C-alpha positions as CSV (number, residue, x, y, z in Angstrom):
1,M,-18.5,-5.8,-16.4
2,T,-16.6,-2.9,-18.0
3,A,-17.0,0.6,-16.7
4,Q,-16.7,3.5,-19.1
5,A,-16.3,6.5,-16.9
6,S,-15.2,9.9,-18.1
7,A,-13.1,12.4,-16.1
8,P,-15.2,14.1,-13.4
9,V,-14.7,17.8,-14.2
10,G,-15.8,19.7,-11.1
11,G,-17.3,16.5,-9.6
12,T,-16.4,14.2,-6.8
13,L,-13.8,11.5,-6.9
14,R,-14.5,8.8,-4.3
15,I,-11.3,7.3,-3.1
16,G,-11.1,4.2,-1.0
17,V,-8.3,4.2,1.6
18,D,-7.3,2.2,4.6
19,S,-5.9,4.0,7.6
20,A,-2.2,3.2,7.8
21,E,0.6,5.5,8.7
22,P,2.4,6.9,6.7
23,A,0.1,6.4,3.7
24,Y,-3.2,7.8,5.2
25,Y,-3.6,8.8,8.8
26,K,-4.9,11.6,11.0
27,T,-3.0,13.6,13.7
28,D,-5.1,16.0,15.9
29,G,-7.9,15.8,13.4
30,V,-5.6,16.7,10.4
31,T,-5.4,14.2,7.6
32,K,-1.8,13.4,6.4
33,G,0.1,10.8,4.5
34,F,2.0,10.1,1.3
35,G,-1.0,8.4,-0.3
36,Y,-3.3,11.2,0.9
37,Q,-1.1,13.9,-0.6
38,M,-0.7,12.0,-3.9
39,V,-4.4,11.4,-4.3
40,R,-5.3,15.0,-3.5
41,S,-2.8,16.2,-6.3
42,V,-4.3,13.7,-8.7
43,A,-7.8,14.7,-8.0
44,E,-6.9,18.4,-8.4
45,G,-5.3,17.6,-11.7
46,M,-8.6,16.0,-12.8
47,G,-10.6,18.9,-11.7
48,A,-12.4,16.8,-9.1
49,E,-13.0,17.1,-5.4
50,P,-11.6,14.1,-3.5
51,E,-13.9,12.2,-1.1
52,F,-12.0,9.8,1.1
53,V,-13.9,6.6,2.0
54,E,-12.1,4.8,4.9
55,L,-12.4,1.0,4.7
56,E,-10.5,-2.1,5.8
57,F,-8.1,-3.3,3.1
58,N,-10.1,-6.4,2.3
59,E,-13.2,-4.2,1.7
60,L,-11.5,-2.0,-1.0
61,F,-11.9,-4.2,-4.1
62,P,-15.5,-5.2,-3.4
63,A,-16.4,-1.6,-2.9
64,L,-14.7,-0.7,-6.2
65,E,-16.6,-3.5,-8.0
66,A,-19.9,-2.4,-6.4
67,G,-19.4,1.2,-7.5
68,K,-19.2,2.6,-4.0
69,I,-15.8,4.1,-4.7
70,D,-14.2,5.3,-8.0
71,M,-10.6,4.5,-7.2
72,I,-8.5,2.7,-4.7
73,G,-5.9,5.0,-3.2
74,A,-4.4,2.6,-0.6
75,Q,-1.0,1.0,-0.9
76,V,-2.0,-1.6,-3.6
77,T,0.7,-3.5,-5.4
78,K,0.3,-4.4,-9.1
79,T,-0.1,-8.1,-9.7
80,E,-0.9,-10.1,-12.9
81,E,-3.9,-11.7,-11.3
82,A,-5.6,-8.5,-10.3
83,E,-4.7,-6.8,-13.6
84,R,-7.0,-9.3,-15.3
85,K,-10.0,-7.7,-13.4
86,Y,-9.0,-4.1,-12.8
87,D,-7.1,-1.3,-14.5
88,F,-3.9,-0.1,-12.7
89,S,-2.4,3.3,-13.0
90,A,1.3,3.9,-13.7
91,P,3.4,3.2,-10.5
92,Y,3.6,6.1,-8.1
93,F,5.9,4.4,-5.5
94,V,8.0,1.4,-5.0
95,T,7.3,0.0,-1.6
96,Y,9.4,-1.6,1.1
97,V,8.4,-4.9,2.7
98,S,9.2,-5.6,6.3
99,F,9.0,-8.4,8.8
100,L,8.0,-7.5,12.4
101,A,9.0,-9.9,15.2
102,P,9.1,-10.0,19.0
103,K,12.2,-8.2,20.4
104,D,13.7,-11.4,21.6
105,S,13.3,-13.1,18.2
106,P,16.4,-14.7,16.7
107,I,15.2,-13.6,13.2
108,R,17.6,-11.1,11.8
109,S,17.7,-11.6,8.0
110,R,15.5,-12.8,5.2
111,V,17.3,-16.2,5.3
112,G,16.3,-16.5,8.9
113,V,12.6,-16.8,8.2
114,S,13.1,-20.1,6.5
115,G,11.0,-22.8,8.3
116,K,9.3,-20.3,10.5
117,N,5.6,-19.5,11.0
118,I,4.9,-16.2,9.3
119,V,1.6,-14.4,9.7
120,V,0.1,-12.2,7.0
121,V,-3.2,-10.3,6.8
122,E,-5.5,-12.3,4.5
123,G,-6.3,-10.7,1.2
124,T,-3.3,-8.3,1.2
125,V,-0.5,-8.2,-1.3
126,Q,1.8,-9.3,1.5
127,E,-0.1,-12.7,1.5
128,R,0.6,-13.1,-2.2
129,Y,4.2,-11.9,-1.9
130,L,4.9,-14.4,0.9
131,E,3.4,-17.3,-1.0
132,E,5.3,-16.4,-4.2
133,Q,8.7,-15.4,-2.8
134,Y,9.0,-17.5,0.4
135,R,8.3,-21.2,-0.3
136,R,10.0,-22.4,2.9
137,V,7.8,-20.8,5.4
138,N,4.5,-21.8,7.1
139,V,1.9,-19.2,6.2
140,I,-0.6,-18.2,8.9
141,K,-3.4,-15.9,7.9
142,A,-4.9,-13.2,10.1
143,Q,-8.0,-11.0,9.7
144,D,-6.1,-7.8,10.4
145,A,-2.9,-6.4,11.8
146,D,-4.1,-6.6,15.4
147,A,-4.9,-10.3,15.0
148,A,-1.5,-10.8,13.4
149,V,0.2,-9.3,16.5
150,Q,-1.8,-11.4,18.8
151,S,-0.7,-14.5,16.9
152,M,2.9,-13.5,17.7
153,R,1.9,-12.8,21.3
154,S,0.5,-16.3,21.6
155,G,3.5,-17.9,20.1
156,E,1.6,-19.2,17.0
157,A,3.6,-17.0,14.7
158,D,7.3,-16.1,14.7
159,A,7.1,-13.0,12.6
160,F,4.6,-10.8,10.7
161,L,5.1,-9.8,7.1
162,W,3.7,-6.3,6.7
163,R,4.1,-3.0,5.0
164,P,7.1,-1.0,6.2
165,Y,6.9,2.0,8.4
166,A,5.0,0.1,11.0
167,A,5.7,2.6,13.8
168,S,2.1,2.7,14.9
169,I,1.9,-1.1,15.2
170,I,5.1,-1.3,17.1
171,R,4.0,1.5,19.4
172,E,0.6,0.1,20.2
173,A,1.4,-3.6,20.3
174,P,0.9,-5.4,23.6
175,I,4.3,-7.0,23.4
176,P,7.7,-5.4,22.5
177,L,8.2,-5.7,18.7
178,T,11.1,-4.9,16.4
179,E,11.5,-4.6,12.6
180,P,14.6,-6.7,11.9
181,I,14.0,-7.0,8.1
182,R,13.1,-4.3,5.7
183,F,13.9,-4.1,2.0
184,Q,12.8,-2.4,-1.2
185,A,10.6,-4.5,-3.5
186,E,11.2,-3.2,-7.0
187,E,9.0,-6.1,-8.3
188,A,6.0,-4.8,-6.3
189,P,5.2,-1.2,-7.6
190,I,2.4,0.7,-5.8
191,V,-0.4,1.8,-8.0
192,F,-3.9,3.4,-8.0
193,V,-6.8,1.1,-9.1
194,V,-9.9,1.8,-11.1
195,R,-12.5,-0.4,-12.6
196,E,-11.7,-2.1,-15.9
197,G,-12.2,0.2,-18.8
198,D,-12.4,3.4,-16.7
199,Q,-11.2,6.1,-19.0
200,R,-9.8,8.0,-16.1
201,K,-6.8,5.7,-16.0
202,E,-5.1,7.5,-18.9
203,Q,-5.8,10.9,-17.2
204,I,-4.4,9.6,-13.9
205,D,-1.3,8.3,-15.7
206,G,-0.7,11.7,-17.4
207,I,-1.0,13.6,-14.1
208,L,1.4,11.2,-12.4
209,E,3.9,11.7,-15.2
210,D,3.6,15.5,-14.9
211,M,4.1,15.3,-11.1
212,I,7.3,13.3,-11.5
213,L,8.7,15.7,-14.2
214,N,7.8,18.9,-12.4
215,G,9.2,17.8,-9.0
216,E,5.9,17.6,-7.1
217,W,6.2,13.8,-6.7
218,L,9.7,14.1,-5.3
219,K,8.7,16.8,-2.8
220,I,5.8,14.6,-1.5
221,K,8.1,11.5,-1.3
222,T,10.7,13.5,0.6
223,D,8.1,14.7,3.1
224,Y,7.4,11.2,4.2
225,F,10.3,9.0,3.0
226,E,13.3,11.4,3.1
227,A,15.7,8.7,4.4
228,D,14.8,6.2,1.7
229,P,16.8,6.0,-1.5
230,L,15.1,6.9,-4.7
231,S,14.0,3.9,-6.7
232,E,15.9,3.4,-10.0
233,G,12.6,3.3,-11.9
234,F,11.8,6.8,-10.8
235,R,15.3,8.1,-11.5
236,E,14.8,6.8,-15.1
237,K,11.5,8.8,-15.3
238,G,13.3,12.0,-14.4
239,A,12.5,12.3,-10.7
């Protein structure tokens, strides 16, 4: 079903997010994060008040389809499969992908995961990425990040393919973990998601372009990813 929504001038923009540092998280009751800052700026450009709806990642798309949220503002990667059902904004980031492993793991490179048992959170872009890019691994699916860590703890999995910047997972894990592999995935741009036919997509794209050209995007990126090199795609856009 196609949704024809107009830009909410002075209204509320309901944004679905999942709690994951450094995209969206809270410190001493203060909300922070790269995704959080980006969404706030987009909503401001639309003349809307952002309302953040915290959900598990696998709940985001059903909530969008049901009309419980207007936009997904989590770290969603554009895929051809999902693009047939939803409308994606222009990319606002190029993510890194990382493998977490027990500290005593012999895995040290992407080649080293061949033939290993790799756990992913079911329904995430990491699951699709693993199945498409790593044909020589045994895929294990977990309900969430905690379950994935437990599968490494039990010895069922050798490593966990996850988003980068997994400091909170490493810090809270019941076993010592490390992040031996981390790389930029140019083929996996991060986007906002709205329902198919939502007229706000064009408005969101225009605001993102303005944020890149006026330097606001780069300032937010630097606040959270200062050490990371600038993606070539964003250099070409004038960032």
